[in-house]
C-alpha positions as CSV (number, residue, x, y, z in Angstrom):
1,M,-28.2,110.7,-39.1
2,T,-27.3,108.0,-36.8
3,L,-23.6,106.3,-36.0
4,E,-25.1,103.3,-38.1
5,Q,-26.2,105.3,-41.1
6,T,-23.1,107.1,-41.0
7,I,-21.1,104.0,-40.6
8,S,-22.9,103.2,-43.9
9,A,-22.6,106.1,-45.8
10,Q,-18.5,105.5,-45.0
11,I,-19.1,102.0,-46.3
12,K,-20.1,103.5,-49.7
13,D,-17.2,105.9,-49.8
14,A,-14.9,103.7,-49.1
15,M,-16.1,101.6,-51.9
16,K,-15.8,104.5,-54.1
17,A,-12.5,105.3,-52.9
18,R,-11.3,101.8,-53.3
19,Q,-9.7,102.0,-49.5
20,K,-9.4,97.8,-48.8
21,A,-8.6,98.6,-45.6
22,R,-10.8,100.9,-44.5
23,L,-13.7,99.0,-46.0
24,R,-12.7,95.8,-44.1
25,S,-12.7,97.9,-40.8
26,L,-16.0,99.7,-41.7
27,R,-17.9,96.2,-42.6
28,A,-16.4,94.3,-39.3
29,I,-18.6,97.3,-36.8
30,K,-21.8,97.0,-39.7
31,S,-21.4,93.5,-38.9
32,A,-21.0,93.4,-35.4
33,I,-23.6,96.2,-35.6
34,M,-26.3,93.5,-37.2
35,L,-25.7,90.4,-35.2
36,E,-26.7,93.3,-32.3
37,K,-29.7,94.3,-33.7
38,S,-30.7,90.8,-35.2
39,K,-30.3,89.5,-31.1
40,D,-33.5,91.9,-30.4
41,G,-35.5,91.4,-33.6
42,A,-35.5,95.4,-34.1
43,S,-35.1,97.1,-37.1
44,D,-33.1,100.3,-35.8
45,I,-29.9,100.6,-32.8
46,S,-29.8,103.6,-30.8
47,D,-26.3,105.2,-30.6
48,E,-26.8,104.6,-26.9
49,A,-26.5,101.0,-27.8
50,V,-24.0,101.1,-30.9
51,L,-21.3,102.7,-28.4
52,P,-20.9,100.1,-26.3
53,I,-20.2,97.7,-29.4
54,L,-17.3,100.0,-30.7
55,Q,-16.1,100.1,-27.5
56,K,-15.8,96.0,-27.3
57,L,-14.7,95.9,-31.0
58,A,-11.6,98.2,-30.0
59,K,-11.0,96.6,-26.6
60,Q,-10.9,93.2,-29.3
61,R,-8.0,95.2,-31.8
62,R,-6.2,96.4,-28.7
63,E,-5.8,93.2,-27.6
64,S,-4.9,91.4,-30.2
65,L,-2.6,93.9,-31.8
66,E,-0.7,93.8,-28.3
67,L,-0.4,89.5,-29.0
68,Y,0.8,90.4,-32.1
69,E,3.9,92.1,-31.5
70,Q,4.2,90.3,-28.4
71,Q,4.8,87.5,-31.5
72,G,6.6,89.4,-34.1
73,R,3.8,89.5,-36.1
74,D,3.6,92.8,-37.8
75,D,1.8,91.8,-40.9
76,L,-1.3,91.2,-38.9
77,A,-0.4,94.2,-35.9
78,T,-0.4,96.3,-38.9
79,E,-4.0,95.4,-39.8
80,E,-5.1,95.3,-36.7
81,K,-3.6,99.0,-36.5
82,E,-6.1,99.9,-39.3
83,D,-9.3,98.5,-37.6
84,L,-8.6,100.2,-34.5
85,A,-8.3,103.5,-36.6
86,V,-10.8,103.5,-37.9
87,I,-13.2,102.2,-34.5
88,V,-11.6,105.1,-32.9
89,E,-13.2,107.2,-34.9
90,F,-16.6,106.4,-34.3
91,L,-15.8,106.8,-30.5
92,P,-16.0,109.8,-27.9
93,A,-12.8,111.2,-27.1
94,Q,-11.0,109.3,-24.3
95,M,-10.1,111.1,-21.3
96,G,-6.4,111.8,-20.1
97,E,-5.2,110.1,-17.0
98,E,-5.1,113.4,-15.3
99,E,-8.6,114.2,-15.9
100,V,-10.0,110.9,-15.0
101,R,-7.6,110.6,-11.8
102,A,-9.0,113.7,-10.5
103,K,-12.3,112.2,-10.9
104,L,-11.6,109.1,-9.2
105,T,-10.1,111.4,-6.6
106,A,-13.0,112.8,-5.8
107,I,-15.1,109.4,-6.1
108,V,-13.2,107.9,-3.6
109,E,-13.8,110.8,-1.4
110,K,-17.5,110.2,-1.9
111,V,-17.7,107.0,-1.4
112,G,-15.7,107.3,1.6
113,A,-13.0,104.9,1.2
114,T,-10.6,104.3,3.0
115,G,-8.4,101.0,1.9
116,P,-8.3,98.2,-0.4
117,Q,-11.4,96.8,1.1
118,D,-13.4,99.6,-0.5
119,M,-12.5,98.6,-4.1
120,G,-15.7,97.1,-5.4
121,K,-17.4,100.3,-4.1
122,V,-15.1,102.6,-5.4
123,M,-15.2,100.8,-9.7
124,G,-18.7,100.4,-9.7
125,A,-19.0,104.3,-8.9
126,A,-16.2,104.9,-11.1
127,M,-17.3,102.8,-14.2
128,G,-20.2,104.0,-13.9
129,A,-19.5,107.7,-13.8
130,L,-16.4,107.5,-16.3
131,K,-18.4,104.4,-18.7
132,G,-17.1,105.0,-22.1
133,K,-14.9,107.8,-21.4
134,A,-12.0,105.8,-20.3
135,D,-9.8,102.4,-20.1
136,G,-11.3,100.1,-17.4
137,K,-7.7,98.9,-17.4
138,M,-6.3,101.9,-16.4
139,I,-9.3,102.9,-14.2
140,S,-8.5,100.3,-11.9
141,R,-4.9,101.1,-11.6
142,I,-5.8,104.3,-10.5
143,V,-7.9,103.2,-8.3
144,K,-5.5,100.6,-6.6
145,E,-3.1,103.5,-6.8
146,L,-5.2,105.8,-4.6
147,L,-6.3,103.6,-1.9
148,G,-3.0,102.2,-1.4
149,S,-3.3,98.6,-2.5
């Protein structure tokens, strides 16, 4: 069963269970997938194509959550937390900071980076190796630390 089919099935389950928040989140995911499918005119979309969509939605929710919390909008922040929790269910497990640091140290050595001027080379290799497995902000922060900038 593809991710798209799983999401559709869970929409039905949420409707039957009258889970309004979960249903809202699942419908938002389904809508984003349908929008992406309509761009290409394809009838099906692969799981590999769905993952970046889910990552984008999760990133949007995290950013909105941060803004709402700064502004003291607890009602909207709660909604974003609910949406984010549902989206994360469909994403692969994220690597911890220690795992990311170990991978990045290996990448820095492999690329032969010596300082901040090599940030681009390291980030290119790192984003390719850790795509979907770690947050881009965390990767960037750790690379900066490793390169001493």
